[in-house]
N, C-alpha and C positions, 0 to 999 in steps of 0.2 A: 533377630532377623530370621530365625527358624520359622516364625509365624508366616512369613511370605512364601515359604516353600510348601505350605499346606494347600488345601482345596476348599477352604471356607468361602462363603459368599463375599466376605470382606477382602479376600485376596483378589478376587475378580473385580471388585469395585475399585480397589487401589490401582490395579493394572489399568482399568478403563479410564478413570479420572486422571491418574498420573500420566498416562500416555497422551491423552488429549492436551493436558497442560504442557507437557514436554514438547510436543510437536508445535503447539501454538507459540511457545517461547522460541523454538528453533526457527520458525518462520519469521518472527520479528527480528531475531538475530541476523539472519541472512539479509533481510531488507535493510537493516541499519548499516551493515557492513557495505552493502552495495551502494548505499547512498552516502558513503564517506564517514559514517559515525563509527570508526574503527574501535575506539576505546570502549564505548558503551556496548558495542557488539561483542567485544572480547570478554567483558565482564559477564554479560549474559551467557556467553558460551561456556563459562566455568560451571554455572548452575545447570545449563542445558545438558552437559555431559554427565554431571552427577545424577540427574534424573534418568537419563538414558541408561546408565549403568545399572541403577537400582531396578528399574522397570524391566529392561531387557533381561537382566540376570534372573529376575523372578520368573519370567516366562521360560527362559532356556532351562532353568534348573528343574522345572516341573512340567515341561510340555509332553514328556513321555507318559506321565500319569493322566494328563488332561489336555486333549486337543482343544478344548474350549478356551484355554488360556491363549492359544494362538489366534483363535477367531476373535476374542475380545481385544487382543492386542492390535490386530489388523483393522478392526472396526474403529477403534479409538484413534489409530493413526490417520485414517481417512477423515474422521470428524475433526481431529486436531488440525489438519491441513485447511479444512474449510473455515474453522474458527480463527486460525492464525491469519488467513487471508482477509477475512472480514474485519478482524481487529486492526490489521495494518491499514486497511482502507479507511477505517474510522479515525485512526491516529494521524493518517496522512502526513508522514514524514517527508521532508524534502521540498524541492523546488520544481516547478513545471513551467512550461511555456505554452501559451495559447496563441494560435495564428488565426486571424479572421480575414477572409477575402471578401470584399464588397465591391459593388459596382455603382452604388447610388451615393453621390457625394453629400447630399443632404442628410442622409442617414449616418454617414461617417461623422459629420460634425456633431450631430445629436449623441451618437454613441461615444465619441471622444469626451464630450462634456460630462456625460453620465458616468463613464468609467473613471475618468480623472477626478470627478466629484466624489467618488467612492474610494479614493486613495489608491487607484490602480495606475501605475506608470504605463503609458502606451506610446509606442513608437509607430509612426506612419511612414509607409514606403509606397511610392508610386510604382505600379506594375502594369504589365500588358498581358491580358488573357486572350483566349481564342476569339472572343467576340468584342474585344476593345479594351479600354483602360480599366484598371482595377486599383483599389486601395488595399494594401496589406497592413493590417494592424498587428503588432507584436506586443504581447504582454507577458512579462516574467512575474511569477507570483508563487507564494507558498501553496503547496498542494491543497491544504485545507481551505483555501479561498477560491478554488476552481468553481464549486457550485454557485457561489455568490456572483462571480464574474459572468458565468454562463447565463444565470438568471437575468442579469442586467441586459445582456445581449438579446436574449429571447423576448424580453419585454419591449424592446425597440424594433427588432426586425427578426424575421424568420428566413429572410432572403440573403443568406451569407453562408460561406463555407467555414466551418470551425474545425480546427485540429488542435489536439492537446498532446504535448510530448513531455516526457520526464527530462529534467536537466540534471546532470550529474555534478558539474562544477559551475560556479558562478564567481565572477570577480567584477567589482565595480557595480555601477547602476543604482537603482532606487532601493532595492531590497537587499538584505544581507542574509546569508545562509544561517 
């Protein structure tokens, strides 16, 4: 471990790559825990803290000799946040809800047929908007399926309001967590 106290280029590379990896893992850990995956999040936390201790200890032990270690550490922290957020969006853990507000009943029927034909469970509610009657379509789905559902909607109509929300807990219904 004395190697990590030096100032060779390899120490800076280890700090940079290690911090990016550590922050990316920490981002995933937080998302997993927030989405109810406590066990997996806790297992990842063990490795997260090991990496944090190793990398932060390396920087703290040598920052008096080289301010560059602090700069590399901070830069890697920022990049790690970006990569962790990007990775979480790609993995798309969890469940979401899409709400569609439409005012054209013909489009509603076509949209229902298409969404249900693509294995999306859709609930329809009659509503009243500022300018008259509306149909509210509710879809609960796995986050990874949001782009596919939105694509189906956009192929049929651009004239609707679309909102997407994260769902923390779900019980019953068509999909399972």
